[in-house]
C-alpha positions in Angstrom: 0.0 0.0 0.0 1.2 3.4 -0.7 1.8 5.9 2.0 -0.8 8.2 0.3 -3.5 5.5 0.7 -2.5 4.9 4.3 -2.7 8.6 5.1 -6.0 9.0 3.4 -7.5 6.1 5.3 -6.2 7.4 8.6 -7.5 10.9 7.9 -10.9 9.5 6.9 -11.0 7.5 10.1 -10.0 10.5 12.2 -12.7 12.7 10.6 -15.2 10.0 11.4 -14.2 9.9 15.0 -14.5 13.7 15.3 -18.0 13.6 13.7 -19.0 10.8 16.1 -17.7 12.7 19.1 -19.3 16.0 18.1 -22.6 14.2 17.3 -22.6 12.5 20.7 -21.6 15.7 22.5 -24.5 17.7 20.9 -27.0 14.9 21.0 -27.1 14.8 17.2 -27.5 11.0 16.5 -27.4 11.6 12.7 -23.9 13.2 12.9 -22.7 10.5 15.3 -24.0 7.8 12.9 -22.3 9.5 10.0 -19.1 9.5 11.9 -19.4 5.8 12.6 -20.1 5.1 9.0 -17.0 7.1 7.9 -14.9 5.1 10.3 -16.3 1.8 9.0 -15.6 2.8 5.4 -12.0 3.8 6.3 -11.5 0.4 8.1 -12.8 -1.5 5.1 -10.6 0.4 2.7 -7.6 -0.3 5.0 -8.4 -4.0 5.1 -8.6 -4.1 1.4 -5.2 -2.5 1.0 -3.8 -4.9 3.6 -5.1 -7.9 1.5 -3.5 -6.4 -1.6 -0.2 -6.0 0.2 -0.3 -9.5 1.5 -1.0 -10.9 -2.0 1.8 -8.8 -3.5 4.2 -10.1 -0.9 3.3 -13.7 -1.7 3.8 -13.0 -5.4 7.3 -11.5 -4.7 
């Protein structure tokens, strides 16, 4: 995985955590749920990149 992808996934995860925290602090369930969704998306992308890396390492 490229560093660019890793940074992007980490940033997306961090933004999701912030949205979730702000949503919970302000009793805005919609924003909190959006934050949790953003985090899940980032984690899925990261897992996909990890699988690609593992496959590439096996190939090498």
